[in-house]
C-alpha positions in Angstrom: -4.0 0.5 -44.7 -2.5 2.8 -42.9 -1.8 5.6 -45.5 -5.6 6.6 -45.9 -7.7 7.2 -42.3 -11.1 7.0 -43.0 -12.7 7.6 -40.0 -11.0 11.4 -37.9 -12.8 14.1 -36.3 -10.4 16.7 -38.0 -13.3 19.2 -38.8 -13.6 22.0 -36.0 -16.9 22.6 -34.4 -18.9 20.2 -35.6 -18.6 17.6 -32.6 -16.8 16.9 -29.9 -13.8 16.5 -31.9 -11.5 19.6 -33.0 -12.2 22.4 -31.3 -10.9 24.9 -33.4 -8.2 25.4 -36.4 -4.8 25.0 -33.8 -5.8 21.7 -32.7 -6.8 20.6 -36.0 -3.6 21.8 -37.6 -1.7 20.0 -34.6 -3.7 16.9 -35.4 -3.1 17.0 -39.1 0.6 17.1 -38.6 0.5 14.2 -36.1 -0.9 12.2 -38.8 1.2 13.4 -41.8 4.3 12.9 -39.4 2.6 9.2 -38.9 2.6 8.3 -43.0 -1.1 9.2 -43.4 -1.8 10.7 -46.6 -5.6 10.6 -46.8 -7.8 11.5 -44.6 -11.8 11.8 -44.6 -13.2 13.6 -42.3 -15.9 12.3 -40.5 -17.8 14.7 -37.9 -21.4 13.0 -36.4 -24.1 13.1 -38.8 -27.7 11.8 -37.2 -26.0 12.0 -33.6 -25.5 14.6 -30.8 -28.0 16.6 -32.5 -26.3 17.0 -35.6 -28.3 16.4 -39.2 -25.6 18.2 -41.2 -25.8 19.6 -44.5 -23.3 17.5 -47.0 -22.6 20.9 -49.1 -21.5 22.6 -45.9 -19.5 19.5 -44.8 -17.9 20.2 -48.2 -17.4 23.7 -48.1 -15.5 23.1 -44.8 -13.7 20.4 -46.3 -12.5 22.7 -49.1 -11.8 25.2 -46.5 -9.2 23.0 -44.4 -7.5 21.6 -47.4 -6.6 25.5 -47.7 -5.2 25.6 -44.2 -3.2 22.6 -44.9 -1.9 23.5 -48.3 -0.7 27.2 -46.2 0.9 25.4 -43.4 2.4 22.8 -46.1 0.9 20.0 -44.4 1.1 16.7 -47.1 -2.2 15.6 -46.1 -5.3 15.2 -48.8 -9.0 15.9 -47.1 -12.1 14.6 -48.2 -15.5 15.1 -47.2 -17.3 12.3 -45.1 -19.3 11.7 -42.4 -20.0 9.4 -39.7 -23.6 8.6 -39.9 -25.4 7.0 -36.7 -27.5 3.7 -36.8 -30.9 4.7 -36.0 -34.0 6.0 -37.6 -32.7 9.1 -38.7 -30.5 7.4 -41.2 -33.3 4.8 -42.2 -35.3 7.4 -43.5 -32.4 9.1 -45.5 -31.5 6.1 -47.0 -34.9 5.3 -47.8 -36.0 8.4 -48.8 -33.1 8.9 -50.8 -31.3 11.3 -49.4 -27.8 12.9 -49.8 -25.1 10.8 -47.4 -21.7 11.5 -47.3 -19.8 9.2 -49.2 -16.6 8.5 -50.9 -16.2 6.8 -54.1 -15.1 3.2 -54.2 -14.1 1.1 -57.0 -16.0 -2.6 -56.9 -16.2 -5.6 -58.9 -20.2 -5.7 -57.9 -20.6 -2.6 -59.6 -20.8 -0.6 -56.1 -19.6 2.8 -56.8 -19.8 4.5 -53.5 -18.4 3.8 -49.2 -20.4 5.2 -46.5 -19.5 5.1 -43.1 -22.1 4.0 -40.6 -21.7 3.8 -36.4 -23.9 1.1 -34.6 -24.9 1.5 -31.2 -22.2 0.4 -28.9 -23.9 -1.2 -26.1 -27.4 -1.4 -26.9 -28.7 -4.4 -29.4 -29.0 -3.4 -32.8 -31.9 -5.1 -35.6 -31.2 -5.1 -38.8 -28.0 -4.3 -40.0 -27.8 -7.0 -42.8 -31.0 -5.3 -43.7 -29.4 -1.9 -44.0 -26.1 -3.1 -46.2 -29.1 -4.3 -48.7 -31.1 -1.2 -48.9 -27.9 0.9 -49.3 -26.6 -1.1 -52.0 -29.9 -0.7 -54.0 -28.1 3.2 -54.4 -25.3 2.0 -55.1 -23.5 1.9 -52.0 -21.7 -0.3 -49.8 -21.5 0.4 -45.9 -18.8 0.3 -43.8 -19.0 -0.6 -39.9 -17.0 1.9 -38.3 -14.9 -0.1 -35.2 -17.4 -3.2 -34.6 -14.9 -4.4 -32.2 -16.3 -1.2 -29.8 -19.5 -2.9 -29.9 -20.5 -5.0 -27.1 -22.8 -7.6 -29.0 -19.4 -8.7 -31.1 -17.6 -8.5 -28.1 -19.9 -11.1 -26.6 -20.1 -12.8 -30.0 -17.5 -12.5 -32.4 -18.4 -14.6 -35.5 -21.8 -12.6 -35.7 -19.7 -10.2 -38.4 -19.4 -13.2 -40.6 -23.1 -12.4 -41.2 -22.4 -9.0 -41.9 -19.8 -9.5 -44.2 -21.8 -11.9 -46.0 -24.0 -9.4 -46.5 -22.1 -6.7 -47.9 -20.9 -5.2 -45.0 -17.2 -4.1 -44.9 -15.2 -3.6 -41.5 -13.4 -0.6 -40.4 -10.5 -0.8 -37.7 -10.3 1.8 -35.0 -6.3 1.7 -34.5 -6.6 2.7 -30.8 -8.8 0.2 -30.0 -5.3 -2.3 -30.6 -3.5 -0.5 -27.5 -6.7 -1.0 -25.0 -7.4 2.6 -25.3 -11.2 1.4 -25.0 -10.6 -1.4 -22.5 -9.5 -5.1 -22.9 -12.2 -6.2 -24.5 -12.0 -4.5 -27.6 -8.4 -4.9 -27.9 -9.2 -8.3 -28.0 -11.6 -8.7 -30.5 -9.8 -6.1 -32.5 -6.3 -8.5 -32.7 -9.0 -11.2 -33.6 -10.5 -9.9 -36.3 -7.1 -8.1 -38.2 -5.2 -11.8 -37.7 -8.1 -12.8 -39.6 -8.3 -10.5 -42.4 -11.6 -9.3 -41.4 -10.8 -5.5 -41.9 -11.2 -3.3 -45.1 -10.3 -0.1 -43.6 -8.3 1.5 -40.9 -9.4 5.2 -38.8 -7.6 6.8 -36.2 -10.8 8.1 -35.0 -8.7 10.7 -33.6 -11.0 13.7 -31.6 -8.3 15.8 -29.9 -4.6 16.4 -29.8 -4.6 14.3 -26.6 -4.7 11.0 -28.4 -2.0 11.6 -30.8 0.8 9.9 -28.7 -1.7 6.6 -28.4 -2.1 7.0 -31.7 1.6 6.3 -32.6 1.7 3.2 -30.6 -1.6 2.0 -32.5 0.7 2.4 -35.9 3.7 0.6 -34.3 0.8 -2.2 -33.3 -0.9 -2.5 -36.9 2.3 -2.5 -38.3 3.8 -5.5 -36.6 1.1 -7.8 -36.6 0.6 -7.2 -40.3 4.2 -7.8 -41.3 4.2 -4.6 -43.5 5.3 -1.1 -43.9 3.1 -0.6 -46.7 -0.3 0.2 -47.4 -2.3 -2.5 -47.9 
């Protein structure tokens, strides 16, 4: 799981992640040193005023791959987005708008995944319904860092209903170290121990987070008991 990072803010200038090419290359080199080989670049979508054109994100990702190749950084980058759960996303889903997805192999025949961020502090309804609405389009929903949501911290078992409705969960690796507080650390470790996560991501925004990410990789390997890409 550590070889693929599905949640990372490497594309410069699109949100509050990387500010420029220099920061992007610093973070990319750090990810490569940690053993990451595939990164999904996931600028915020439908949040902070962002209503990004998928074609522009894809073009910027191609440009980023060129920077990495020129700098001999052994990473493959793929276009994506962190889609925020709200009216704009529901409108896009029901209206058949293009979402920034990635290919999936599924016994159920669902051919794509999409990363979705739910509100961290506010209660939210219709979570299972969104998974079913996406499934009708052949897309499986992936929930970004559920361990950081207050609703999950208060009632951890609620994730079982979401998983049963079709959601897959993404661990924010920094949660394992307590970077987002004791509750997210507790829940992330509990979910990891029960095998609830399907994906991991760094949610890396700035170079200053690199040391903590290195520690998070160490914790994950210790807890998972493996050095391999599970």
